LUMVEX-947757 format. One record per residue: residue in three letters; chain; x, y, z of N, C-alpha, C, O in turn. Coordinates in nm, 2 decimals. Example, Ala and Ser with C-alpha at 12.3 -4.5 7.8 and 13.67 -1.06 7.14 Angstrom:
BEGIN
REC   type   mol   n_east   n_north     n_up   ca_east   ca_north    ca_up   c_east   c_north     c_up   o_east   o_north     o_up
REC    ALA     A     1.32     -0.57     0.78      1.23      -0.45     0.78     1.32     -0.33     0.78     1.42     -0.33     0.85
REC    SER     A     1.28     -0.22     0.71      1.37      -0.11     0.71     1.29      0.00     0.79     1.34      0.11     0.80
This chain:
BEGIN
REC   type   mol   n_east   n_north     n_up   ca_east   ca_north    ca_up   c_east   c_north     c_up   o_east   o_north     o_up
REC    MET     A    13.14     16.36    10.86     13.05      16.47    10.88    12.91     16.42    10.86    12.88     16.35    10.76
REC    ARG     A    12.82     16.46    10.94     12.68      16.41    10.93    12.61     16.49    10.82    12.62     16.61    10.81
REC    PRO     A    12.53     16.42    10.74     12.46      16.49    10.63    12.35     16.58    10.68    12.29     16.56    10.79
REC    THR     A    12.33     16.69    10.61     12.22      16.78    10.65    12.09     16.72    10.61    12.08     16.62    10.54
REC    LYS     A    11.98     16.79    10.66     11.85      16.74    10.63    11.83     16.74    10.47    11.77     16.66    10.41
REC    ARG     A    11.88     16.85    10.41     11.86      16.87    10.27    11.94     16.75    10.20    11.88     16.69    10.10
REC    GLU     A    12.06     16.72    10.24     12.14      16.61    10.18    12.07     16.48    10.20    12.06     16.40    10.11
REC    GLU     A    12.01     16.46    10.32     11.94      16.33    10.35    11.82     16.32    10.26    11.79     16.21    10.21
REC    LEU     A    11.74     16.43    10.25     11.63      16.43    10.16    11.66     16.40    10.02    11.59     16.32     9.95
REC    LEU     A    11.76     16.47     9.96     11.81      16.44     9.83    11.84     16.30     9.81    11.81     16.23     9.71
REC    ASP     A    11.92     16.24     9.90     11.97      16.10     9.89    11.85     16.01     9.89    11.84     15.91     9.80
REC    LYS     A    11.75     16.02     9.98     11.64      15.93     9.98    11.54     15.95     9.87    11.49     15.86     9.81
REC    ALA     A    11.52     16.08     9.83     11.44      16.11     9.71    11.50     16.05     9.58    11.43     16.00     9.50
REC    LEU     A    11.63     16.06     9.57     11.70      16.00     9.45    11.67     15.85     9.44    11.63     15.80     9.34
REC    ALA     A    11.68     15.78     9.55     11.66      15.64     9.55    11.51     15.61     9.52    11.49     15.52     9.44
REC    ALA     A    11.42     15.69     9.57     11.28      15.66     9.54    11.24     15.69     9.40    11.17     15.61     9.33
REC    PHE     A    11.29     15.80     9.35     11.26      15.84     9.21    11.33     15.74     9.11    11.27     15.70     9.01
REC    TYR     A    11.45     15.69     9.14     11.52      15.59     9.06    11.44     15.46     9.06    11.42     15.40     8.95
REC    ARG     A    11.39     15.42     9.17     11.32      15.29     9.19    11.18     15.30     9.13    11.13     15.20     9.07
REC    GLU     A    11.11     15.41     9.15     10.96      15.42     9.12    10.93     15.51     9.01    10.82     15.49     8.95
REC    GLY     A    11.01     15.60     8.97     10.98      15.69     8.86    10.94     15.83     8.92    10.91     15.83     9.04
REC    PHE     A    10.94     15.93     8.84     10.92      16.07     8.89    10.77     16.09     8.91    10.73     16.15     9.02
REC    HIS     A    10.69     16.06     8.82     10.55      16.09     8.83    10.48     15.99     8.93    10.39     16.03     9.00
REC    ALA     A    10.52     15.87     8.93     10.46      15.77     9.02    10.49     15.79     9.16    10.42     15.75     9.25
REC    CYS     A    10.60     15.86     9.19     10.64      15.89     9.33    10.60     16.03     9.37    10.67     16.13     9.34
REC    GLY     A    10.48     16.04     9.42     10.42      16.17     9.46    10.48     16.22     9.59    10.56     16.15     9.66
REC    MET     A    10.43     16.34     9.63     10.48      16.40     9.76    10.45     16.31     9.88    10.53     16.30     9.97
REC    ASP     A    10.33     16.25     9.88     10.29      16.17    10.00    10.38     16.05    10.01    10.43     16.01    10.12
REC    ARG     A    10.42     15.99     9.89     10.51      15.88     9.89    10.65     15.92     9.94    10.72     15.85    10.01
REC    LEU     A    10.69     16.04     9.89     10.82      16.09     9.93    10.83     16.11    10.08    10.93     16.09    10.15
REC    VAL     A    10.72     16.16    10.14     10.71      16.18    10.29    10.73     16.05    10.36    10.81     16.03    10.45
REC    ALA     A    10.66     15.94    10.31     10.67      15.81    10.37    10.81     15.75    10.35    10.87     15.69    10.44
REC    VAL     A    10.87     15.77    10.23     11.00      15.71    10.20    11.12     15.78    10.28    11.21     15.72    10.33
REC    THR     A    11.11     15.92    10.28     11.22      15.99    10.34    11.20     16.02    10.49    11.30     16.04    10.56
REC    GLY     A    11.08     16.01    10.54     11.06      16.04    10.68    11.07     16.19    10.71    11.08     16.23    10.83
REC    ILE     A    11.06     16.27    10.61     11.07      16.41    10.62    10.93     16.47    10.58    10.88     16.44    10.48
REC    SER     A    10.88     16.56    10.66     10.75      16.62    10.64    10.75     16.70    10.51    10.85     16.75    10.47
REC    LYS     A    10.63     16.72    10.46     10.61      16.80    10.34    10.66     16.95    10.37    10.72     17.01    10.29
REC    THR     A    10.62     16.99    10.49     10.67      17.13    10.53    10.82     17.14    10.52    10.87     17.24    10.47
REC    SER     A    10.89     17.04    10.58     11.03      17.05    10.57    11.09     17.03    10.43    11.18     17.10    10.39
REC    MET     A    11.02     16.95    10.35     11.06      16.93    10.21    11.05     17.07    10.14    11.14     17.11    10.06
REC    TYR     A    10.94     17.14    10.16     10.91      17.26    10.09    11.00     17.37    10.14    11.02     17.48    10.07
REC    LYS     A    11.06     17.36    10.26     11.16      17.45    10.31    11.29     17.44    10.22    11.35     17.55    10.20
REC    HIS     A    11.32     17.32    10.18     11.44      17.30    10.10    11.42     17.31     9.95    11.51     17.35     9.88
REC    PHE     A    11.30     17.27     9.91     11.27      17.27     9.76    11.13     17.33     9.74    11.03     17.28     9.80
REC    ARG     A    11.12     17.44     9.67     10.99      17.51     9.65    10.89     17.42     9.58    10.77     17.43     9.62
REC    THR     A    10.93     17.33     9.49     10.84      17.24     9.42    10.90     17.10     9.41    11.01     17.08     9.43
REC    LYS     A    10.81     17.01     9.37     10.86      16.88     9.34    10.96     16.88     9.22    11.06     16.81     9.23
REC    ASP     A    10.93     16.96     9.12     11.03      16.97     9.01    11.17     17.02     9.06    11.27     16.97     9.01
REC    ASP     A    11.17     17.11     9.16     11.30      17.15     9.21    11.37     17.04     9.28    11.49     17.02     9.27
REC    LEU     A    11.29     16.95     9.35     11.35      16.84     9.42    11.40     16.74     9.31    11.51     16.68     9.33
REC    ILE     A    11.33     16.72     9.21     11.37      16.63     9.10    11.50     16.68     9.04    11.59     16.60     9.02
REC    LEU     A    11.51     16.81     9.01     11.63      16.87     8.96    11.75     16.85     9.05    11.86     16.81     9.01
REC    GLY     A    11.72     16.86     9.18     11.83      16.84     9.28    11.88     16.69     9.28    12.00     16.67     9.29
REC    THR     A    11.78     16.60     9.27     11.82      16.46     9.26    11.90     16.43     9.13    11.99     16.35     9.14
REC    LEU     A    11.86     16.49     9.02     11.93      16.46     8.90    12.07     16.52     8.90    12.16     16.45     8.85
REC    ARG     A    12.09     16.63     8.96     12.23      16.69     8.98    12.31     16.60     9.06    12.43     16.57     9.03
REC    LEU     A    12.25     16.55     9.17     12.33      16.46     9.26    12.36     16.33     9.19    12.48     16.28     9.20
REC    ARG     A    12.27     16.27     9.12     12.29      16.15     9.04    12.40     16.17     8.94    12.48     16.08     8.92
REC    ASP     A    12.39     16.28     8.86     12.49      16.31     8.76    12.63     16.31     8.82    12.72     16.25     8.77
REC    GLU     A    12.64     16.39     8.93     12.77      16.40     8.99    12.83     16.26     9.04    12.94     16.22     9.01
REC    ARG     A    12.74     16.19     9.11     12.79      16.05     9.15    12.82     15.96     9.04    12.92     15.89     9.04
REC    PHE     A    12.73     15.95     8.94     12.74      15.86     8.83    12.86     15.89     8.75    12.94     15.80     8.72
REC    ARG     A    12.88     16.01     8.71     13.00      16.05     8.62    13.12     16.03     8.70    13.22     15.97     8.64
REC    ASN     A    13.13     16.06     8.82     13.25      16.04     8.90    13.29     15.89     8.91    13.40     15.85     8.89
REC    TRP     A    13.18     15.81     8.94     13.21      15.67     8.95    13.25     15.61     8.81    13.35     15.54     8.80
REC    LEU     A    13.18     15.65     8.70     13.21      15.59     8.57    13.35     15.63     8.52    13.42     15.55     8.48
REC    PHE     A    13.38     15.76     8.54     13.51      15.80     8.49    13.63     15.74     8.57    13.73     15.71     8.51
REC    ARG     A    13.61     15.73     8.70     13.71      15.66     8.78    13.72     15.51     8.74    13.84     15.46     8.73
REC    ARG     A    13.61     15.44     8.72     13.62      15.30     8.68    13.69     15.29     8.55    13.77     15.20     8.53
REC    MET     A    13.65     15.37     8.45     13.71      15.36     8.32    13.86     15.38     8.33    13.94     15.30     8.27
REC    ALA     A    13.91     15.47     8.41     14.05      15.50     8.43    14.12     15.38     8.50    14.23     15.35     8.47
REC    ALA     A    14.05     15.32     8.60     14.11      15.21     8.67    14.11     15.09     8.59    14.20     15.00     8.61
REC    LEU     A    14.02     15.07     8.50     14.02      14.95     8.42    14.11     14.95     8.30    14.15     14.84     8.24
REC    ALA     A    14.16     15.07     8.26     14.25      15.08     8.14    14.34     15.20     8.15    14.29     15.31     8.19
REC    PRO     A    14.46     15.18     8.12     14.56      15.29     8.14    14.56     15.39     8.03    14.61     15.50     8.04
REC    THR     A    14.51     15.35     7.91     14.52      15.44     7.79    14.39     15.50     7.76    14.28     15.44     7.79
REC    PRO     A    14.38     15.61     7.69     14.25      15.67     7.64    14.18     15.57     7.56    14.06     15.55     7.57
REC    ALA     A    14.25     15.50     7.46     14.18      15.40     7.38    14.12     15.29     7.46    14.01     15.25     7.44
REC    GLY     A    14.20     15.24     7.56     14.15      15.14     7.64    14.03     15.18     7.73    13.94     15.10     7.75
REC    GLN     A    14.03     15.31     7.77     13.92      15.36     7.85    13.79     15.37     7.77    13.68     15.35     7.83
REC    LEU     A    13.80     15.39     7.64     13.68      15.40     7.56    13.61     15.26     7.56    13.49     15.26     7.56
REC    VAL     A    13.69     15.16     7.55     13.63      15.02     7.56    13.59     14.98     7.70    13.49     14.91     7.72
REC    ALA     A    13.67     15.03     7.80     13.64      15.00     7.94    13.51     15.06     7.98    13.46     15.01     8.09
REC    LEU     A    13.46     15.16     7.91     13.33      15.21     7.94    13.23     15.10     7.95    13.14     15.10     8.04
REC    PHE     A    13.24     15.00     7.87     13.14      14.89     7.87    13.17     14.79     7.98    13.08     14.72     8.02
REC    ASP     A    13.30     14.78     8.02     13.33      14.69     8.14    13.26     14.75     8.26    13.21     14.68     8.35
REC    ALA     A    13.27     14.89     8.27     13.21      14.96     8.39    13.06     14.94     8.38    13.00     14.92     8.49
REC    LEU     A    13.00     14.95     8.26     12.86      14.93     8.25    12.82     14.79     8.30    12.72     14.78     8.37
REC    ALA     A    12.90     14.69     8.26     12.87      14.56     8.31    12.86     14.55     8.46    12.78     14.48     8.52
REC    GLU     A    12.95     14.62     8.53     12.95      14.62     8.67    12.82     14.68     8.72    12.76     14.63     8.82
REC    TRP     A    12.78     14.79     8.66     12.66      14.86     8.70    12.54     14.78     8.68    12.45     14.77     8.76
REC    PHE     A    12.53     14.71     8.57     12.42      14.63     8.53    12.40     14.51     8.63    12.29     14.46     8.65
REC    ARG     A    12.51     14.47     8.69     12.50      14.35     8.79    12.46     14.40     8.93    12.43     14.31     9.01
REC    GLN     A    12.45     14.53     8.95     12.41      14.58     9.09    12.27     14.54     9.11    12.18     14.56     9.02
REC    PRO     A    12.24     14.49     9.23     12.10      14.45     9.26    11.99     14.56     9.24    11.88     14.53     9.22
REC    ASP     A    12.03     14.69     9.26     11.94      14.80     9.25    11.94     14.86     9.11    11.88     14.97     9.10
REC    PHE     A    12.00     14.80     9.01     12.00      14.85     8.88    11.86     14.86     8.82    11.79     14.77     8.82
REC    ARG     A    11.82     14.98     8.78     11.69      15.01     8.72    11.70     15.09     8.59    11.61     15.16     8.56
REC    GLY     A    11.81     15.08     8.53     11.83      15.16     8.40    11.89     15.30     8.43    11.93     15.33     8.54
REC    CYS     A    11.88     15.39     8.33     11.93      15.52     8.34    11.83     15.62     8.39    11.72     15.63     8.33
REC    MET     A    11.86     15.69     8.50     11.77      15.78     8.55    11.74     15.90     8.46    11.64     15.96     8.46
REC    PHE     A    11.84     15.93     8.37     11.83      16.04     8.28    11.74     16.01     8.16    11.67     16.09     8.11
REC    ILE     A    11.75     15.89     8.12     11.66      15.84     8.01    11.52     15.85     8.06    11.43     15.89     7.99
REC    LYS     A    11.50     15.80     8.19     11.37      15.80     8.25    11.32     15.95     8.26    11.20     15.97     8.23
REC    ALA     A    11.40     16.04     8.31     11.36      16.18     8.32    11.32     16.24     8.19    11.22     16.30     8.18
REC    ALA     A    11.40     16.21     8.09     11.36      16.27     7.95    11.24     16.21     7.90    11.16     16.27     7.83
REC    GLY     A    11.21     16.08     7.93     11.09      16.01     7.89    10.97     16.06     7.97    10.86     16.07     7.91
REC    GLU     A    10.98     16.10     8.09     10.87      16.14     8.17    10.84     16.29     8.15    10.73     16.34     8.17
REC    PHE     A    10.95     16.37     8.11     10.93      16.51     8.09    10.98     16.54     7.95    11.10     16.58     7.93
REC    GLN     A    10.90     16.51     7.85     10.94      16.51     7.71    10.96     16.64     7.64    11.02     16.65     7.54
REC    ASP     A    10.90     16.75     7.70     10.92      16.88     7.64    11.07     16.91     7.65    11.12     16.93     7.76
REC    PRO     A    11.14     16.93     7.53     11.28      16.96     7.54    11.32     17.09     7.61    11.43     17.11     7.65
REC    ALA     A    11.22     17.18     7.63     11.25      17.30     7.71    11.22     17.29     7.86    11.26     17.38     7.93
REC    HIS     A    11.16     17.18     7.90     11.13      17.16     8.04    11.27     17.15     8.12    11.36     17.08     8.07
REC    PRO     A    11.28     17.22     8.23     11.41      17.21     8.30    11.46     17.07     8.34    11.58     17.05     8.34
REC    ILE     A    11.36     16.98     8.37     11.41      16.84     8.40    11.46     16.77     8.28    11.56     16.70     8.28
REC    HIS     A    11.40     16.79     8.16     11.45      16.74     8.04    11.59     16.80     8.00    11.68     16.73     7.96
REC    VAL     A    11.60     16.93     8.02     11.72      17.00     8.00    11.84     16.94     8.09    11.95     16.92     8.04
REC    GLN     A    11.80     16.92     8.22     11.90      16.86     8.31    11.94     16.72     8.27    12.06     16.69     8.27
REC    ALA     A    11.85     16.64     8.22     11.88      16.50     8.17    11.97     16.51     8.05    12.07     16.44     8.04
REC    ALA     A    11.94     16.60     7.96     12.02      16.62     7.84    12.16     16.67     7.87    12.26     16.63     7.81
REC    GLU     A    12.17     16.75     7.98     12.31      16.80     8.02    12.39     16.69     8.07    12.51     16.69     8.04
REC    HIS     A    12.34     16.59     8.14     12.42      16.47     8.18    12.47     16.40     8.06    12.59     16.37     8.06
REC    LYS     A    12.39     16.38     7.96     12.44      16.31     7.84    12.54     16.40     7.76    12.64     16.34     7.71
REC    ARG     A    12.53     16.53     7.76     12.62      16.62     7.70    12.76     16.61     7.77    12.86     16.61     7.71
REC    LEU     A    12.76     16.61     7.90     12.88      16.60     7.98    12.95     16.46     7.95    13.08     16.46     7.95
REC    LEU     A    12.88     16.35     7.94     12.93      16.23     7.91    13.00     16.23     7.77    13.11     16.18     7.75
REC    PHE     A    12.93     16.30     7.67     12.98      16.31     7.54    13.11     16.38     7.54    13.21     16.34     7.48
REC    HIS     A    13.12     16.49     7.61     13.25      16.57     7.62    13.37     16.48     7.67    13.48     16.49     7.62
REC    HIS     A    13.34     16.40     7.77     13.44      16.32     7.83    13.49     16.21     7.73    13.61     16.19     7.71
REC    VAL     A    13.39     16.15     7.67     13.42      16.04     7.57    13.49     16.10     7.45    13.59     16.04     7.39
REC    ARG     A    13.44     16.21     7.40     13.51      16.28     7.29    13.65     16.32     7.32    13.74     16.30     7.24
REC    ASP     A    13.68     16.37     7.44     13.81      16.40     7.48    13.90     16.28     7.49    14.02     16.29     7.44
REC    LEU     A    13.85     16.17     7.54     13.93      16.04     7.53    13.96     16.00     7.39    14.07     15.96     7.36
REC    ALA     A    13.86     16.01     7.30     13.88      15.98     7.16    13.98     16.06     7.10    14.07     16.01     7.02
REC    ALA     A    13.98     16.19     7.13     14.09      16.28     7.07    14.22     16.24     7.13    14.32     16.24     7.05
REC    ARG     A    14.23     16.22     7.25     14.36      16.18     7.31    14.41     16.05     7.26    14.53     16.02     7.25
REC    ALA     A    14.32     15.96     7.22     14.36      15.83     7.17    14.40     15.84     7.02    14.47     15.75     6.97
REC    GLY     A    14.37     15.96     6.96     14.42      15.98     6.82    14.31     15.95     6.72    14.35     15.93     6.60
REC    ALA     A    14.19     15.95     6.75     14.08      15.93     6.65    14.08     16.04     6.55    14.09     16.16     6.59
REC    ALA     A    14.06     16.01     6.43     14.06      16.11     6.32    13.94     16.20     6.34    13.94     16.32     6.31
REC    ASP     A    13.82     16.14     6.38     13.70      16.22     6.41    13.65     16.18     6.54    13.56     16.10     6.56
REC    PRO     A    13.70     16.25     6.65     13.66      16.22     6.78    13.51     16.24     6.81    13.46     16.16     6.89
REC    ASP     A    13.45     16.34     6.75     13.31      16.36     6.77    13.23     16.24     6.72    13.14     16.19     6.79
REC    ALA     A    13.26     16.19     6.60     13.19      16.08     6.55    13.21     15.95     6.63    13.11     15.88     6.66
REC    LEU     A    13.33     15.93     6.67     13.35      15.81     6.76    13.28     15.82     6.89    13.21     15.72     6.93
REC    ALA     A    13.28     15.94     6.95     13.21      15.95     7.08    13.06     15.93     7.06    12.99     15.87     7.14
REC    ARG     A    13.00     15.99     6.95     12.86      15.97     6.93    12.82     15.82     6.91    12.72     15.78     6.97
REC    ARG     A    12.90     15.75     6.84     12.87      15.61     6.81    12.89     15.53     6.94    12.80     15.44     6.97
REC    LEU     A    12.99     15.55     7.02     13.01      15.48     7.14    12.90     15.51     7.24    12.85     15.42     7.31
REC    LEU     A    12.85     15.63     7.25     12.75      15.67     7.34    12.61     15.61     7.29    12.53     15.58     7.38
REC    LEU     A    12.59     15.61     7.17     12.47      15.55     7.11    12.47     15.40     7.15    12.36     15.34     7.19
REC    LEU     A    12.58     15.33     7.14     12.60      15.19     7.18    12.57     15.18     7.33    12.51     15.08     7.38
REC    LYS     A    12.63     15.27     7.41     12.61      15.27     7.56    12.46     15.28     7.59    12.41     15.20     7.68
REC    GLU     A    12.39     15.38     7.53     12.25      15.39     7.56    12.17     15.27     7.53    12.08     15.22     7.60
REC    GLY     A    12.20     15.21     7.41     12.13      15.08     7.38    12.16     14.97     7.47    12.07     14.89     7.50
REC    ALA     A    12.28     14.96     7.52     12.32      14.86     7.62    12.24     14.88     7.75    12.19     14.78     7.81
REC    ILE     A    12.23     15.00     7.79     12.16      15.03     7.92    12.01     14.99     7.90    11.95     14.93     7.99
REC    VAL     A    11.95     15.03     7.79     11.80      15.00     7.78    11.79     14.85     7.76    11.69     14.79     7.82
REC    THR     A    11.87     14.78     7.69     11.87      14.64     7.68    11.88     14.57     7.81    11.81     14.47     7.84
REC    ALA     A    11.98     14.62     7.89     12.00      14.56     8.03    11.87     14.58     8.11    11.83     14.49     8.18
REC    GLN     A    11.81     14.70     8.11     11.70      14.72     8.19    11.58     14.64     8.14    11.50     14.59     8.23
REC    MET     A    11.56     14.62     8.01     11.45      14.54     7.96    11.47     14.39     7.97    11.38     14.31     7.96
REC    GLY     A    11.60     14.35     8.00     11.63      14.21     8.01    11.63     14.13     7.88    11.60     14.01     7.88
REC    HIS     A    11.66     14.20     7.77     11.65      14.13     7.64    11.77     14.05     7.60    11.77     13.99     7.50
REC    ALA     A    11.88     14.06     7.68     12.00      13.99     7.64    12.07     13.95     7.77    12.06     14.01     7.87
REC    ALA     A    12.15     13.84     7.76     12.22      13.79     7.87    12.33     13.88     7.92    12.34     13.90     8.04
REC    ASP     A    12.40     13.94     7.83     12.51      14.03     7.87    12.52     14.14     7.77    12.62     14.14     7.69
REC    PRO     A    12.43     14.24     7.78     12.44      14.35     7.68    12.57     14.43     7.68    12.61     14.49     7.58
REC    ALA     A    12.63     14.44     7.80     12.75      14.52     7.81    12.86     14.45     7.73    12.94     14.51     7.66
REC    ALA     A    12.87     14.32     7.74     12.97      14.24     7.66    12.94     14.25     7.51    13.03     14.27     7.43
REC    ASP     A    12.82     14.24     7.47     12.78      14.26     7.33    12.82     14.40     7.28    12.88     14.41     7.17
REC    ALA     A    12.79     14.50     7.36     12.83      14.64     7.32    12.98     14.65     7.32    13.03     14.73     7.23
REC    ARG     A    13.05     14.59     7.41     13.19      14.60     7.42    13.25     14.55     7.29    13.35     14.61     7.24
REC    ALA     A    13.20     14.44     7.24     13.26      14.38     7.12    13.24     14.47     7.00    13.34     14.49     6.92
REC    VAL     A    13.13     14.54     6.99     13.11      14.64     6.88    13.20     14.76     6.91    13.26     14.81     6.81
REC    ALA     A    13.22     14.80     7.03     13.30      14.92     7.07    13.45     14.89     7.03    13.51     14.98     6.98
REC    GLU     A    13.49     14.77     7.05     13.63      14.74     7.01    13.65     14.76     6.86    13.75     14.81     6.82
REC    THR     A    13.56     14.72     6.78     13.56      14.74     6.64    13.56     14.88     6.60    13.64     14.93     6.52
REC    LEU     A    13.47     14.96     6.66     13.46      15.10     6.64    13.59     15.17     6.67    13.64     15.26     6.59
REC    VAL     A    13.64     15.14     6.79     13.77      15.21     6.83    13.88     15.17     6.74    13.96     15.26     6.70
REC    ALA     A    13.90     15.05     6.71     14.01      15.00     6.62    14.00     15.07     6.49    14.10     15.12     6.43
REC    ARG     A    13.88     15.08     6.43     13.86      15.14     6.30    13.89     15.29     6.31    13.95     15.35     6.22
REC    ALA     A    13.85     15.36     6.41     13.87      15.50     6.43    14.01     15.54     6.45    14.05     15.65     6.42
REC    LEU     A    14.09     15.44     6.51     14.23      15.47     6.53    14.33     15.42     6.43    14.45     15.44     6.43
REC    ALA     A    14.27     15.34     6.33     14.36      15.28     6.23    14.41     15.40     6.14    14.35     15.49     6.11
REC    PRO     A    14.54     15.38     6.10     14.60      15.48     6.02    14.53     15.49     5.88    14.49     15.39     5.83
REC    ALA     A    14.51     15.61     5.83     14.45      15.63     5.70    14.53     15.57     5.59    14.66     15.58     5.60
REC    GLY     A    14.47     15.52     5.49     14.56      15.46     5.39    14.49     15.36     5.32    14.54     15.30     5.22
């Protein structure tokens, strides 16, 4: 099925915002990158913020679907999937178009916690937390919330480190710590 103009615009705008940033990529740049006129853009999205929100929703859907499928493909058990999160990140970091986390960027550019773009970025992280927490509970963690928070903190650090280029293999470094966290969280009390 051929994508609609709206879908085409979202896809191209997502790539431009991810590559260049939200504030740096103005409407004139979006017209040049997408090949879609401002008039047509405004038919689909009333404001640039609405377009940004649309791209964040699309990125969230694509990224979470990809990440959760990769984690499940890389490990058959919930405990294994918690660690496989970092194997999936390693794959993402090696992609030639890797530019870090679009949601971290959005929260950084729209810092007011009540701004709809900041709220949308936080929602992505909340949805990731719920998935990781559910895996931790299914794996038998005594405190699934704590394990999920710690693993996701590790994940965010690995992403920023990969984007900044401060380590040769931040996903492997984070994975080593994740293995310890998961083993400790699943160890019988006693």
